[in-house]
VEXVEX-853667 format. One line per 10 residues: number of its first residue (from 0); their letters; for each residue z, x, y of C-alpha. Coordinates in pm, whole numbers. Last residue first. Layout:
N
NUM = A = Z,X,Y ~ ...
This chain:
302
301 = QAPEKGSGGA = -1462,11285,31417 ~ -1686,11096,31167 ~ -1974,11165,30936 ~ -1757,11151,30619 ~ -1989,11185,30323 ~ -2049,11562,30345 ~ -1817,11608,30051 ~ -1521,11768,30222 ~ -1216,11746,29993 ~ -1017,11914,30263
291 = QDGTRYDGYA = -735,12030,30037 ~ -823,12400,30040 ~ -931,12377,30400 ~ -1288,12371,30530 ~ -1342,11998,30577 ~ -1012,11956,30765 ~ -850,12300,30776 ~ -922,12673,30762 ~ -904,12732,31138 ~ -1200,12971,31137
281 = QDRKSLAQTL = -1413,12723,30946 ~ -1329,12417,31158 ~ -1623,12413,31399 ~ -1866,12549,31140 ~ -1766,12266,30905 ~ -1831,12013,31180 ~ -2174,12162,31249 ~ -2264,12172,30878 ~ -2171,11808,30837 ~ -2374,11702,31139
271 = GKRMDALHAQ = -2694,11892,31080 ~ -2947,12021,31333 ~ -2847,11769,31601 ~ -2485,11863,31543 ~ -2560,12229,31613 ~ -2714,12135,31949 ~ -2403,11930,32026 ~ -2193,12236,31945 ~ -2394,12455,32184 ~ -2366,12199,32464
261 = TTATFTALQQ = -1993,12173,32404 ~ -1937,12546,32429 ~ -2161,12584,32737 ~ -1955,12323,32920 ~ -2118,12000,33036 ~ -1936,11784,32778 ~ -1603,11889,32930 ~ -1674,11697,33249 ~ -1709,11374,33054 ~ -1367,11412,32895
251 = METGARIGAR = -1212,11502,33228 ~ -1365,11186,33375 ~ -1214,10974,33099 ~ -874,11129,33170 ~ -847,10939,33498 ~ -840,10617,33295 ~ -552,10750,33086 ~ -350,10843,33394 ~ -419,10522,33587 ~ -320,10309,33290
241 = IGMADMQRHV = -12,10514,33205 ~ 125,10523,33560 ~ 503,10518,33515 ~ 510,10155,33630 ~ 249,10073,33365 ~ 475,10224,33098 ~ 757,9999,33216 ~ 517,9704,33216 ~ 427,9783,32856 ~ 783,9747,32730
231 = ARKNIQQLDS = 847,9407,32895 ~ 493,9311,32800 ~ 571,9328,32431 ~ 893,9126,32464 ~ 700,8872,32671 ~ 443,8832,32392 ~ 728,8795,32144 ~ 877,8498,32330 ~ 577,8266,32302 ~ 491,8428,31969
221 = PTMAVRQAIA = 804,8312,31786 ~ 1028,8590,31647 ~ 1031,8592,31265 ~ 687,8752,31268 ~ 837,9094,31341 ~ 1040,9068,31018 ~ 731,8968,30822 ~ 546,9263,30970 ~ 828,9497,30866 ~ 811,9371,30507
211 = LVQSELEAEA = 432,9408,30504 ~ 463,9761,30636 ~ 711,9851,30363 ~ 495,9699,30089 ~ 185,9885,30208 ~ 356,10219,30259 ~ 544,10241,29930 ~ 284,10433,29727 ~ 206,10642,30036 ~ 567,10760,30059
201 = FARNAFGCEV = 695,10629,30389 ~ 689,10745,30750 ~ 843,10563,31046 ~ 767,10471,31406 ~ 464,10689,31469 ~ 347,10921,31747 ~ 707,10990,31851 ~ 731,11362,31783 ~ 939,11335,31464 ~ 740,11038,31338
191 = AEVGSMHDGT = 411,11226,31359 ~ 575,11525,31190 ~ 660,11308,30888 ~ 309,11167,30878 ~ 168,11517,30879 ~ 26,11649,31203 ~ -324,11784,31257 ~ -442,12090,31443 ~ -688,12068,31733 ~ -529,12390,31858
181 = LMLEMARRLG = -497,12362,32238 ~ -472,11981,32249 ~ -218,11957,31967 ~ 1,12227,32121 ~ -25,12074,32468 ~ 68,11730,32340 ~ 369,11873,32156 ~ 490,12043,32475 ~ 424,11756,32718 ~ 541,11449,32530
171 = VIWPYFQNDP = 432,11271,32210 ~ 301,10934,32330 ~ 225,10974,32700 ~ 107,11335,32673 ~ -113,11250,32371 ~ -284,10936,32505 ~ -593,11097,32649 ~ -844,10831,32545 ~ -1187,10990,32511 ~ -991,11285,32372
161 = PSIARVVPYG = -1041,11633,32521 ~ -1390,11770,32473 ~ -1659,11902,32241 ~ -1582,12207,32027 ~ -1216,12255,31942 ~ -1092,11941,32119 ~ -1281,11733,31859 ~ -1015,11826,31603 ~ -794,11534,31715 ~ -516,11495,31461
151 = IKADQAVYVL = -325,11291,31205 ~ -320,11392,30838 ~ -110,11149,30631 ~ 133,11305,30382 ~ 434,11092,30474 ~ 222,10778,30488 ~ 231,10623,30831 ~ 372,10330,31023 ~ 255,10265,31380 ~ 379,9976,31595
141 = DCATALETGG = 221,9830,31907 ~ -135,9933,31824 ~ -351,10123,32071 ~ -210,10445,31927 ~ -368,10371,31589 ~ -712,10306,31735 ~ -704,10627,31938 ~ -589,10821,31633 ~ -884,10687,31435 ~ -1115,10783,31719
131 = ALCYGHVQAI = -1018,11146,31661 ~ -858,11163,31316 ~ -635,10952,31095 ~ -695,11105,30753 ~ -485,10984,30462 ~ -266,10682,30527 ~ -198,10476,30838 ~ -79,10116,30865 ~ -126,10027,31234 ~ 64,9718,31349
121 = VPKALDWIHF = -53,9469,31613 ~ 195,9247,31797 ~ 76,8922,31958 ~ -17,8865,32321 ~ -303,9115,32323 ~ -282,9353,32619 ~ -264,9681,32421 ~ -562,9574,32208 ~ -778,9527,32519 ~ -609,9833,32666
111 = FGEVVHRPWN = -752,10054,32394 ~ -1089,9882,32417 ~ -1108,9954,32790 ~ -1021,10315,32709 ~ -1307,10339,32460 ~ -1554,10196,32712 ~ -1439,10445,32975 ~ -1481,10726,32723 ~ -1832,10599,32639 ~ -1960,10527,32990
101 = ALGGATYFPQ = -1846,10866,33118 ~ -2162,10914,33326 ~ -2364,10600,33383 ~ -2316,10254,33240 ~ -2064,9983,33325 ~ -1876,9860,33017 ~ -1983,9546,32836 ~ -1815,9446,32513 ~ -1869,9527,32145 ~ -2106,9817,32222
91 = GEAVNSQLDY = -2441,9762,32051 ~ -2605,10083,32166 ~ -2442,10363,32363 ~ -2248,10482,32057 ~ -2572,10573,31880 ~ -2471,10613,31517 ~ -2436,10921,31298 ~ -2119,11025,31480 ~ -1933,10717,31361 ~ -1603,10741,31546
81 = GASFCSGAGR = -1299,10880,31368 ~ -1181,10979,31021 ~ -1021,10638,30969 ~ -723,10506,30772 ~ -782,10713,30461 ~ -875,10746,30094 ~ -1021,10403,30033 ~ -974,10105,30263 ~ -820,10144,30607 ~ -533,9953,30769
71 = IITVRVGDDT = -478,9718,31063 ~ -187,9471,31046 ~ -171,9157,31261 ~ 135,8961,31380 ~ 220,8599,31467 ~ -68,8408,31307 ~ -75,8030,31247 ~ -126,7951,31615 ~ -458,8138,31605 ~ -557,8273,31948
61 = DSDQLAHFLE = -433,8630,31897 ~ -564,8635,31541 ~ -912,8545,31666 ~ -890,8814,31930 ~ -803,9069,31665 ~ -1085,8953,31437 ~ -1342,8972,31717 ~ -1218,9315,31824 ~ -1252,9441,31466 ~ -1596,9288,31413
51 = TRLENSLPNR = -1731,9452,31726 ~ -1558,9779,31633 ~ -1724,9777,31291 ~ -2069,9726,31441 ~ -1993,9978,31714 ~ -1927,10233,31443 ~ -1570,10343,31374 ~ -1600,10563,31067 ~ -1406,10428,30768 ~ -1389,10739,30549
41 = KEPRNLTIRR = -1765,10736,30475 ~ -1743,10575,30127 ~ -1438,10385,30251 ~ -1631,10162,30494 ~ -1395,9864,30490 ~ -1153,9878,30780 ~ -894,9630,30650 ~ -756,9363,30884 ~ -434,9191,30782 ~ -290,8862,30906
31 = VQAVLEDVII = 82,8782,30891 ~ 199,8429,30979 ~ 243,8323,30614 ~ 195,8590,30353 ~ -100,8779,30207 ~ -341,8679,30483 ~ -683,8840,30462 ~ -954,8992,30679 ~ -1201,9244,30541 ~ -1398,9475,30767
21 = TKYEMGWVRD = -1749,9620,30772 ~ -1964,9317,30695 ~ -1772,9036,30862 ~ -1925,8690,30889 ~ -1805,8534,31211 ~ -1634,8204,31298 ~ -1297,8291,31147 ~ -1270,8046,30856 ~ -1631,7946,30807 ~ -1807,8279,30852
11 = PKLNSTQRPL = -1496,8442,30702 ~ -1549,8277,30364 ~ -1260,8407,30156 ~ -1321,8538,29805 ~ -1254,8891,29926 ~ -1352,9242,29839 ~ -1188,9565,29944 ~ -1307,9909,29847 ~ -1007,10048,29664 ~ -699,10173,29854
1 = PM = -622,10536,29784 ~ -302,10599,29584
């Protein structure tokens, strides 16, 4: 069942020091904070406004002694269909990243590691579409739990570039990463668990309660120890070169934008975003163009 547009009787300008317009922050149980991406009418596209609020809320949770774990989920029909392609990603970035070529992918990667390096665990609760930038947000989290029928993928590889954050080989391994990169196909929630993208999959009706139960279990360990538990895992990934590898990928992403294919697709996008994305996926018969796509022209993401 899709989550409704969220409302709240909390006063975030008083409680968290910032009035949120694109997210909702609540606390259903002690020590567990939840952030809801709250642009369901457009499938929760990740604009810089939303990302600014998200990073603020995550940092606030990380410095609040009353919080031990944070959940990120999406309102409406999905987690997130990706970055907001109707916005200018160069303007209003939530934190400074040096300009020039590859500014955006480098900025995205810095955001990934910003979440990665938080002291307290962050859990992604994924249902419906989790595409492009949505996958990058989910993989930045420490734990990922998905609905069995979620649709997780990076269709951007079909017409623009590899991911801004090239996490696939690190998360799902060489062969599955190559298949996803060469097709742009999506995985179901069940498939995402099988290849290591997610921890567990649940029926969508059970997802929220199951994630909350897991979050409460994670919160049983005090934060002073839990932050070391997190780093113990991350330092092993660091030793294998994940930071250097993902940062090197930003230059591959930028290089791809100079290809004739990408330049043609960008020209199509300037004429009409929804039509360009439908043209991209038409031959594949999925996303907006599939039988179950439900494409209404209201989801300017990916």
